[in-house]
Phi, psi and omega in degrees: 000319182296321180295321179294322179294319179295317178296319179297319179295315179299317179295322178296316179297315179298317178298318179297319178300316180292322180293314182290330180276336185059037181258145176275328183228159178300324181298333181285347183288340180101173181274169178301315177298327178294325180278318185274338179050063183293348180277352180289152179134195184256124176255145177244152179290126178255330183207138177216118177230150174227116183060033179085351180268131183284125179245004184303318184286354180279352181242138173286319177201146171220124183230142175240115182256122175252116180268169186292336184273007177089019177247147178235157173220126176254120179239147179217154174222119179281163180297331180277003175100348179294139181232158177193172178203157174226147178220163180178205181242158178219156170225148180238134171255106180289332179292315182269356181053059178212158179236140176246121178257131180234136181215152179258138175235094186070235179271354185261140176246135181238133177233137177224142180247134183227152178285152172240120181230129177050042178080006179247153175253125183251120183246124174232120179227140176271121178245100186067241179259002183251152178261126173266125179236126178226143177234126178244142179212163175296146179299148180269000000 
């Protein structure tokens, strides 16, 4: 009797997983990183350069927070006390090891995709004729 109860419980759990996931096959449920989202959390600025000139020391703190629901917030505090933030949505492709950040500016939406390597987010943007390079990583 005990063995039948255990089997019934396991079958119930499996059915619930398929119903809540709305998946036809186990393969459709996604990979473990897609489900656990190990990349969520708070990243801190490790390096910031513009046109080869280091700007990292001009900030007291710069943080990029990725929440579990697909939203991000970038906050910064300059050494002179000025603060600001930007927010938007993000998606991560664990297969391609990249993150896409999307944000709205008025009626316009902007999306940019950046590589993720060894737990860090690497941002390279061309600003006029200069390259902005930023590296974010989990705090040590």
